N, C-alpha and C positions, 0 to 999 in steps of 0.2 A: 700227490705224495710220492716221493721218490728218494730211494737210498742210492748214493753214488759210491761210497767207499766204507769198508769196514776193515780196520787195521788192528793188529796186536803188536805192541812195543814194549820194550824194557827201558825203564827210566834210570839210565846210568848217570854217572856224574863224569863230566858235565853234559854229555849229549844223550838224547834218546836213540835207541837202536830199534829200527824196524825189524820185526821177527817174521811176520807174515801179513799179507794184505790181500783184499779182494776188491775189485773195481767194477762198476757198471757205468761205462762211458758211452754206451751205445746211443745215447740221446744227443751227443755232440757230433759234429762232422768229423770225418775220417782224419783230417789234417789237424784238428784240435785235440784229438784224444790223447796223444802222448804228453802234450804240454799240460793238459788237465790233470792227467794222472800224476805228473811230477809235482804239480801244484798241491794236489791232495796229500801226497806224500810228505812234501815239505811242511805243509800246514800241520798235519798230524803230529809230526816230530817236534815242532815248534810248540804247539799247545801242550804236549806231555812235558817237555822241558820246562815249561812255565807254570805248570800245575804241581801242587803239593801232593805228596803221598797221601792216600786215604781220602781223596777228594773227588768230587763229581762237579762237572760244570758244563754249561752249554755257552758256546762262543759264536757270534755272528761274524762270518767272514764273507764279504761281498754279498752274494745272494744265497749262501749256504749257511746252515746251522751245524756247527761242530760239536758233537756230544762227547765228552771225554770223562774216562772213569780211570784213576790211577789207584791201584791197590796199595796197601801197606808193604807188600812184598816186592814192590817196584814194577810188577806187571801192569801194563796199561792197555786200554783199548779206546779207540776213536771211531765214531760213526760220523760221516758227512752225509747230510741229508738236505733236502730243501726245507724251507721254513715252515711248511704244512705238515711235516712228518711228526707224530705225537712224541714229545720228549720222554714220556714215561715208558713207551715201547722201545725207543732207542736205548735207554738205560737198562731195561730188562734184557735186551739183546746183548749189551755189553757184558753184563753180569754173567750170562749163560755162557758166552763165548769164553771169557777169561777163566771161569771155573773148568770148563771142558778143556781148554788149552793147558792149564796147569796139571791136569790129570794125564794128558797125553804126551806132553813134552817136559823132559826133566829139567829141574830148576837150575842145573848146572850149565845147561846150554843157553839159558836166557841172555846172561851178559856178553856172550860171544857169538850169538847166533846171527843168521841172515836168512832172508827169504829162500835161498837156495838150499841152506843146510838144514832148516827146520822142517820136519816131516809132519806136517798138519794140513789136512786137506778139506776140512769141513767149512772154511770160510765162504767160499763160493756158494755152497748150498745155503748157508745161513743168509747171505746177502740176497739170494734169489727168493727165499722163502719168506723173508721179512719185507719184501717190496709191498705186499698187501698187508698192513698191520691188522686188518680185521680178521684174516685168516691165520696169521701167525700167533697172534696174541689173544688169549682166551677172554681176558677182561674187555679188550677193545670190541670183541666180537659181541659180547653180552651187551655192552653200551650201545652199539649200533643197532642191535635187535630192539633194545628198549626204545631207542629213538624212533625206529620204525613203527613200533606199536604206538607210541604217542601220536604220531602223525596220522595213523590210520584211526585211533579213537578220536582224534580231533576232527577228522573228515566226517566220521559217522555222526558225531554230535551236531556238526554244522548242518549236515544233510537231513537229520531227522527232525531238526528245529525249524527248518524253513518251511513255513506253510504259505500257500498262495490263496 
């Protein structure tokens, strides 16, 4: 499971404006990193432009899964992850980031902002923290512990019932 990109955008008419983004392109070769980052920025903008206000969607693009959430106030977020990353956790992250962003960045700045002009530094931390959904998301952690308990109980049941 891997998160590659976390972006906050403003859904303007007719274009989406990138406000802030964080990328983890460390798994790509040095020479691919800038073009992969450009691809992720372009894809994020395109998906936001094609999404309706108040909608959530997951879009498959090549080997990536792009999760988009566009709020009714035109603030949007996009997570680009591999196909194994849990959708529910991606949307939880988007909701958290957009709520936090809207509290820290004045709404007047959204339509005219740019990554250089917006003062919001939490994206890198969120991208890093959510790399492991089991640690970042309480419900995923509980589900993983429940799955482990089931495996242990099944092993115990199998071992106690095997008589020679």
